[in-house]
FIFI-924367 format. One line per field, with one value per atom (N, C-alpha, C, CB): residue in one letter; z, y, x; atom name. Coordinates in Angstrom, 2 decimals. Glycine has a CB too. Example, Ala and Ser with C-alpha at 12.3 -4.5 7.8 and 13.67 -1.06 7.14 Angstrom:
BEGIN
rest = A / A / A / A / S / S / S / S
Z = 7.80 / 7.80 / 7.80 / 9.05 / 7.08 / 7.14 / 7.87 / 5.72
Y = -5.69 / -4.50 / -3.30 / -4.47 / -2.25 / -1.06 / 0.03 / -0.60
X = 13.19 / 12.30 / 13.20 / 11.31 / 12.85 / 13.67 / 12.90 / 14.08
atom = N / CA / C / CB / N / CA / C / CB
***
This chain:
BEGIN
rest = M / M / M / M / I / I / I / I / T / T / T / T / I / I / I / I / E / E / E / E / F / F / F / F / A / A / A / A / Q / Q / Q / Q / S / S / S / S / Y / Y / Y / Y / E / E / E / E / K / K / K / K / K / K / K / K / A / A / A / A / I / I / I / I / K / K / K / K / F / F / F / F / F / F / F / F / K / K / K / K / K / K / K / K / H / H / H / H / K / K / K / K / E / E / E / E / L / L / L / L / Y / Y / Y / Y / P / P / P / P / Q / Q / Q / Q / Y / Y / Y / Y / K / K / K / K / K / K / K / K / I / I / I / I / L / L / L / L / Q / Q / Q / Q / I / I / I / I / L / L / L / L / Q / Q / Q / Q / H / H / H / H / D / D / D / D / P / P / P / P / Y / Y / Y / Y / H / H / H / H / P / P / P / P / S / S / S / S / L / L / L / L / R / R / R / R / L / L / L / L / H / H / H / H / K / K / K / K / L / L / L / L / K / K / K / K / G / G / G / G / K / K / K / K / L / L / L / L / E / E / E / E / H / H / H / H / L / L / L / L / H / H / H / H / F / F / F / F / V / V / V / V / S / S / S / S / I / I / I / I / N / N / N / N / M / M / M / M / K / K / K / K / Y / Y / Y / Y / R / R / R / R / I / I / I / I / T / T / T / T / L / L / L / L / E / E / E / E / F / F / F / F / I / I / I / I / I / I / I / I / Q / Q / Q / Q / E / E / E / E / E / E / E / E / H / H / H / H / I / I / I / I / T / T / T / T / L / L / L / L / I / I / I / I / D / D / D / D / I / I / I / I / G / G / G / G / S / S / S / S / H / H / H / H / Q / Q / Q / Q / D / D / D / D / V / V / V / V / Y / Y / Y / Y
Z = -41.08 / -41.15 / -41.29 / -42.47 / -40.54 / -40.52 / -41.71 / -39.08 / -42.22 / -43.52 / -42.76 / -44.80 / -43.59 / -43.09 / -44.15 / -42.59 / -43.96 / -45.18 / -44.94 / -45.26 / -45.76 / -45.50 / -46.03 / -46.06 / -44.85 / -45.13 / -46.33 / -43.90 / -47.09 / -47.89 / -47.49 / -48.32 / -46.33 / -45.81 / -45.27 / -44.92 / -44.99 / -44.42 / -45.34 / -43.96 / -46.58 / -47.53 / -47.85 / -48.57 / -47.76 / -48.05 / -46.87 / -48.42 / -45.38 / -44.59 / -44.47 / -43.65 / -44.75 / -44.61 / -45.77 / -44.92 / -46.73 / -47.64 / -47.24 / -48.90 / -46.89 / -46.20 / -45.15 / -45.68 / -44.11 / -43.04 / -43.20 / -42.70 / -44.12 / -44.56 / -45.48 / -45.54 / -45.88 / -46.78 / -45.68 / -47.89 / -44.47 / -43.26 / -42.60 / -42.08 / -42.60 / -41.52 / -42.34 / -40.01 / -42.99 / -44.16 / -43.31 / -45.65 / -42.02 / -41.32 / -40.52 / -40.46 / -40.53 / -39.72 / -40.47 / -39.13 / -41.74 / -42.65 / -42.39 / -43.85 / -42.15 / -41.70 / -40.41 / -41.76 / -39.42 / -38.37 / -38.55 / -37.19 / -39.42 / -39.54 / -40.21 / -40.17 / -41.43 / -42.10 / -41.33 / -43.14 / -40.12 / -39.17 / -38.10 / -38.36 / -38.03 / -37.41 / -37.99 / -37.14 / -39.39 / -40.18 / -39.93 / -41.66 / -40.37 / -40.42 / -39.08 / -40.88 / -37.72 / -36.46 / -36.32 / -35.59 / -36.99 / -36.77 / -37.43 / -37.29 / -38.76 / -39.32 / -38.83 / -40.32 / -37.97 / -37.21 / -35.95 / -37.17 / -35.15 / -33.68 / -33.35 / -32.50 / -33.50 / -33.29 / -31.66 / -33.70 / -31.22 / -29.57 / -28.83 / -28.99 / -29.98 / -29.48 / -28.70 / -30.39 / -27.51 / -26.74 / -27.18 / -25.99 / -28.28 / -28.81 / -29.42 / -29.88 / -29.90 / -30.57 / -29.30 / -31.45 / -28.34 / -27.25 / -27.46 / -27.14 / -28.19 / -28.44 / -27.31 / -29.25 / -27.44 / -26.48 / -27.04 / -25.94 / -26.39 / -26.67 / -26.35 / -25.71 / -27.39 / -27.10 / -26.22 / -28.61 / -25.87 / -24.86 / -25.57 / -23.17 / -24.91 / -25.38 / -26.82 / -25.25 / -27.54 / -28.90 / -29.77 / -29.69 / -29.50 / -30.38 / -29.56 / -30.85 / -28.87 / -28.08 / -28.94 / -27.20 / -30.09 / -30.98 / -31.82 / -32.12 / -31.53 / -32.07 / -31.11 / -32.51 / -31.70 / -30.84 / -31.77 / -30.67 / -30.88 / -31.42 / -31.08 / -30.82 / -32.13 / -32.04 / -32.19 / -33.09 / -31.37 / -31.68 / -32.54 / -30.43 / -33.43 / -34.19 / -33.31 / -35.54 / -32.56 / -31.47 / -30.17 / -32.29 / -29.35 / -28.32 / -28.75 / -27.29 / -29.84 / -30.43 / -31.32 / -31.13 / -32.09 / -33.28 / -33.11 / -34.67 / -33.52 / -33.51 / -34.77 / -32.45 / -34.54 / -35.82 / -35.03 / -36.81 / -35.47 / -34.96 / -35.89 / -34.53 / -35.32 / -36.47 / -36.03 / -36.97 / -36.84 / -36.50 / -36.55 / -37.84 / -35.35 / -35.08 / -34.90 / -33.92 / -35.83 / -35.67 / -35.84 / -36.86 / -34.68 / -34.42 / -35.08 / -33.03 / -34.66 / -35.11 / -36.36 / -35.16 / -37.28 / -38.72 / -39.34 / -39.46 / -38.59 / -38.61 / -39.74 / -38.72 / -39.21 / -40.36 / -39.46 / -40.95 / -39.84 / -39.39 / -40.54 / -38.94 / -40.16 / -40.98 / -40.25 / -41.26 / -41.23 / -40.68 / -40.83 / -40.98 / -40.04 / -39.82 / -39.84 / -38.58 / -38.97 / -38.95 / -38.70 / -38.26 / -39.16 / -38.65 / -38.09 / -40.06 / -37.31 / -36.94 / -35.26 / -37.31 / -34.89 / -33.71 / -32.76 / -33.70 / -31.29 / -30.55 / -30.51 / -29.52 / -30.69 / -30.63 / -31.76 / -30.31 / -32.84 / -34.47 / -34.48 / -35.70 / -33.85 / -34.14 / -33.22 / -33.74 / -31.59 / -31.08 / -30.97 / -30.05
Y = -146.74 / -145.48 / -145.53 / -144.79 / -144.67 / -144.67 / -143.71 / -144.21 / -144.33 / -143.45 / -142.52 / -144.29 / -141.19 / -140.03 / -139.99 / -138.52 / -140.07 / -139.52 / -138.30 / -140.34 / -137.72 / -136.50 / -136.69 / -135.22 / -136.79 / -136.73 / -135.74 / -136.37 / -135.93 / -135.07 / -133.61 / -135.65 / -133.51 / -132.25 / -131.55 / -132.29 / -132.14 / -131.76 / -131.05 / -132.88 / -131.48 / -130.48 / -129.47 / -130.79 / -129.25 / -127.97 / -126.97 / -128.13 / -127.49 / -126.77 / -126.14 / -127.38 / -127.30 / -126.85 / -125.78 / -128.35 / -125.74 / -124.84 / -123.33 / -125.28 / -123.30 / -122.22 / -121.77 / -122.57 / -122.54 / -122.48 / -121.53 / -123.95 / -122.25 / -121.94 / -120.60 / -123.37 / -120.25 / -118.80 / -117.79 / -118.60 / -118.11 / -117.06 / -117.30 / -117.38 / -118.53 / -118.49 / -119.15 / -119.46 / -118.32 / -118.90 / -119.06 / -117.58 / -118.29 / -118.36 / -119.63 / -117.18 / -120.38 / -121.51 / -122.87 / -121.61 / -122.95 / -123.78 / -124.53 / -123.03 / -124.02 / -124.75 / -125.34 / -124.00 / -124.84 / -125.81 / -127.18 / -124.98 / -126.72 / -127.85 / -129.12 / -127.47 / -128.42 / -129.72 / -130.66 / -129.32 / -129.79 / -130.34 / -131.37 / -129.00 / -130.91 / -131.90 / -132.94 / -131.45 / -132.87 / -134.11 / -135.27 / -133.68 / -134.24 / -135.53 / -136.31 / -135.08 / -135.37 / -135.92 / -137.19 / -134.87 / -136.96 / -137.96 / -139.07 / -137.51 / -138.93 / -139.97 / -140.76 / -139.67 / -140.37 / -141.45 / -141.46 / -140.82 / -140.58 / -141.07 / -140.23 / -141.05 / -140.86 / -140.35 / -139.78 / -141.47 / -140.53 / -140.34 / -139.28 / -141.66 / -138.68 / -137.74 / -136.63 / -137.31 / -136.38 / -135.29 / -134.01 / -135.11 / -133.54 / -132.27 / -132.04 / -132.12 / -133.13 / -133.11 / -132.90 / -134.78 / -133.17 / -133.02 / -133.73 / -131.71 / -135.08 / -135.66 / -136.18 / -136.70 / -136.10 / -136.19 / -136.83 / -134.90 / -137.68 / -138.38 / -137.16 / -139.84 / -137.12 / -136.10 / -136.90 / -135.52 / -136.03 / -136.64 / -136.27 / -135.87 / -136.78 / -136.48 / -136.93 / -134.96 / -135.98 / -136.49 / -136.93 / -135.35 / -136.35 / -136.62 / -137.73 / -135.19 / -138.22 / -139.50 / -140.38 / -140.44 / -140.42 / -141.54 / -140.75 / -142.63 / -139.45 / -138.56 / -138.32 / -137.24 / -137.89 / -137.53 / -136.03 / -138.99 / -135.45 / -134.19 / -133.72 / -133.12 / -133.24 / -132.70 / -131.22 / -133.32 / -130.41 / -129.02 / -128.75 / -128.24 / -127.57 / -126.96 / -126.06 / -126.25 / -125.47 / -124.30 / -124.40 / -122.47 / -123.52 / -123.46 / -122.90 / -122.67 / -122.52 / -121.88 / -122.70 / -120.69 / -123.34 / -124.03 / -125.48 / -123.60 / -126.29 / -127.87 / -128.41 / -128.29 / -129.83 / -130.67 / -131.95 / -131.28 / -132.27 / -133.47 / -134.14 / -133.41 / -135.67 / -136.71 / -138.06 / -137.03 / -138.82 / -140.43 / -140.87 / -141.37 / -142.03 / -142.26 / -143.73 / -141.45 / -144.37 / -145.76 / -146.62 / -146.21 / -146.56 / -146.96 / -148.35 / -146.93 / -149.47 / -151.06 / -151.07 / -151.86 / -150.14 / -150.35 / -149.26 / -150.32 / -148.82 / -147.52 / -146.81 / -147.76 / -146.09 / -145.42 / -143.85 / -146.77 / -142.82 / -141.65 / -141.17 / -140.65 / -140.49 / -139.77 / -138.46 / -140.67 / -137.17 / -136.03 / -135.62 / -135.18 / -135.00 / -134.76 / -133.27 / -135.37 / -132.39 / -131.01 / -130.31 / -130.62 / -129.07 / -128.00 / -126.74 / -127.45 / -126.01 / -124.72 / -124.31 / -124.56 / -123.49 / -122.79 / -123.86 / -120.86 / -123.82 / -124.60 / -124.40 / -124.66 / -123.24 / -123.32 / -123.78 / -122.20 / -123.63 / -124.03 / -125.71 / -123.27 / -126.12 / -127.70 / -128.28 / -128.42 / -127.90 / -128.39 / -127.78 / -128.69
X = 146.91 / 146.71 / 144.89 / 147.69 / 144.31 / 142.89 / 142.32 / 142.40 / 141.07 / 140.53 / 139.73 / 139.56 / 139.71 / 138.57 / 138.00 / 138.97 / 136.65 / 135.42 / 135.01 / 133.99 / 134.12 / 133.21 / 131.96 / 133.72 / 130.98 / 129.65 / 129.20 / 129.02 / 128.34 / 127.84 / 127.48 / 126.87 / 126.55 / 126.48 / 127.66 / 125.63 / 128.66 / 129.95 / 130.72 / 130.71 / 130.64 / 131.43 / 131.08 / 131.69 / 129.78 / 129.23 / 129.38 / 127.79 / 129.14 / 129.32 / 130.82 / 128.85 / 131.68 / 133.39 / 133.58 / 134.65 / 133.03 / 133.39 / 132.98 / 132.80 / 131.66 / 131.04 / 131.87 / 129.76 / 132.21 / 132.95 / 134.43 / 133.16 / 135.05 / 136.56 / 136.26 / 137.41 / 135.25 / 135.18 / 135.12 / 133.70 / 134.60 / 134.46 / 135.89 / 133.04 / 136.42 / 137.52 / 138.80 / 137.06 / 139.15 / 140.34 / 141.76 / 140.64 / 141.73 / 142.93 / 143.01 / 143.08 / 141.81 / 141.81 / 142.22 / 140.44 / 142.24 / 142.60 / 144.02 / 142.55 / 145.00 / 146.10 / 146.07 / 147.13 / 145.28 / 145.16 / 144.14 / 144.71 / 143.12 / 142.32 / 142.84 / 141.23 / 143.98 / 144.66 / 145.49 / 145.55 / 146.15 / 147.03 / 146.06 / 147.81 / 144.98 / 144.02 / 143.72 / 142.93 / 143.20 / 143.08 / 144.20 / 143.12 / 145.63 / 146.59 / 146.79 / 148.05 / 146.73 / 146.65 / 145.73 / 146.21 / 144.45 / 143.25 / 143.63 / 141.83 / 144.29 / 144.75 / 145.77 / 145.01 / 146.43 / 147.85 / 147.40 / 149.68 / 146.77 / 146.27 / 145.29 / 147.32 / 143.92 / 142.75 / 142.63 / 141.74 / 143.45 / 143.53 / 144.44 / 144.01 / 145.32 / 146.11 / 145.65 / 146.71 / 146.19 / 145.79 / 145.42 / 146.61 / 146.11 / 146.08 / 144.58 / 147.27 / 144.12 / 142.49 / 141.54 / 141.98 / 141.85 / 140.57 / 139.49 / 140.01 / 139.84 / 138.56 / 137.55 / 138.83 / 136.27 / 135.29 / 134.05 / 135.02 / 133.48 / 132.34 / 131.16 / 132.27 / 130.26 / 129.06 / 127.96 / 128.32 / 127.30 / 125.94 / 124.69 / 125.82 / 123.64 / 122.27 / 122.14 / 121.95 / 121.11 / 120.67 / 121.89 / 119.84 / 123.32 / 124.31 / 125.29 / 125.04 / 124.88 / 125.69 / 126.29 / 124.79 / 125.87 / 126.92 / 127.86 / 126.06 / 128.08 / 129.19 / 130.24 / 128.68 / 131.43 / 132.49 / 133.05 / 133.73 / 133.60 / 134.07 / 135.73 / 133.03 / 136.24 / 137.59 / 137.55 / 138.52 / 138.46 / 138.61 / 139.84 / 138.68 / 139.41 / 140.60 / 141.11 / 140.28 / 140.25 / 140.79 / 139.69 / 140.73 / 139.71 / 138.91 / 137.46 / 139.59 / 137.38 / 136.15 / 135.44 / 136.44 / 136.27 / 135.59 / 135.72 / 136.20 / 135.13 / 134.87 / 134.37 / 133.83 / 134.88 / 134.52 / 133.65 / 136.14 / 132.59 / 131.84 / 131.96 / 130.50 / 132.46 / 132.44 / 131.78 / 133.96 / 131.85 / 131.15 / 132.62 / 129.83 / 132.88 / 134.12 / 133.93 / 134.72 / 134.52 / 134.22 / 135.73 / 133.02 / 136.58 / 137.76 / 138.08 / 137.90 / 137.10 / 137.14 / 137.65 / 135.74 / 136.97 / 137.20 / 138.16 / 135.81 / 138.74 / 139.65 / 139.22 / 141.24 / 138.03 / 137.15 / 136.53 / 135.58 / 136.79 / 136.25 / 135.41 / 137.32 / 134.26 / 133.29 / 132.93 / 132.00 / 133.64 / 133.22 / 132.01 / 133.87 / 131.05 / 129.74 / 129.49 / 129.33 / 130.00 / 130.00 / 131.02 / 129.25 / 130.93 / 132.25 / 131.56 / 133.41 / 131.94 / 131.66 / 132.01 / 130.15 / 131.43 / 131.87 / 130.84 / 131.55 / 131.40 / 130.48 / 129.28 / 130.70 / 128.69 / 127.36 / 126.68 / 126.91 / 127.06 / 126.76 / 126.83 / 128.14 / 127.58 / 127.67 / 126.55 / 129.26 / 126.77 / 125.52 / 124.24 / 125.71
atom = N / CA / C / CB / N / CA / C / CB / N / CA / C / CB / N / CA / C / CB / N / CA / C / CB / N / CA / C / CB / N / CA / C / CB / N / CA / C / CB / N / CA / C / CB / N / CA / C / CB / N / CA / C / CB / N / CA / C / CB / N / CA / C / CB / N / CA / C / CB / N / CA / C / CB / N / CA / C / CB / N / CA / C / CB / N / CA / C / CB / N / CA / C / CB / N / CA / C / CB / N / CA / C / CB / N / CA / C / CB / N / CA / C / CB / N / CA / C / CB / N / CA / C / CB / N / CA / C / CB / N / CA / C / CB / N / CA / C / CB / N / CA / C / CB / N / CA / C / CB / N / CA / C / CB / N / CA / C / CB / N / CA / C / CB / N / CA / C / CB / N / CA / C / CB / N / CA / C / CB / N / CA / C / CB / N / CA / C / CB / N / CA / C / CB / N / CA / C / CB / N / CA / C / CB / N / CA / C / CB / N / CA / C / CB / N / CA / C / CB / N / CA / C / CB / N / CA / C / CB / N / CA / C / CB / N / CA / C / CB / N / CA / C / CB / N / CA / C / CB / N / CA / C / CB / N / CA / C / CB / N / CA / C / CB / N / CA / C / CB / N / CA / C / CB / N / CA / C / CB / N / CA / C / CB / N / CA / C / CB / N / CA / C / CB / N / CA / C / CB / N / CA / C / CB / N / CA / C / CB / N / CA / C / CB / N / CA / C / CB / N / CA / C / CB / N / CA / C / CB / N / CA / C / CB / N / CA / C / CB / N / CA / C / CB / N / CA / C / CB / N / CA / C / CB / N / CA / C / CB / N / CA / C / CB / N / CA / C / CB / N / CA / C / CB / N / CA / C / CB / N / CA / C / CB / N / CA / C / CB / N / CA / C / CB / N / CA / C / CB / N / CA / C / CB / N / CA / C / CB / N / CA / C / CB / N / CA / C / CB / N / CA / C / CB / N / CA / C / CB / N / CA / C / CB / N / CA / C / CB / N / CA / C / CB / N / CA / C / CB
***
């Protein structure tokens, strides 16, 4: 099973995000479960970013909201970096 960690800045962003979007929390928990078991599952819509964020990947909570993450599969380790709308995250 893959280990998921939260960057220090991510925790604060997630708390603020879920205060505004409580209805997304069940989807978010499901996304984390899928990430732990199969980070390449098609429902995550995992993509590598380009440009200044090329070292990161993103997964979608839904079509509007995304989570960016540091993704090092060789070490079976994922670090969540940011959460928010498509505009906010990029």
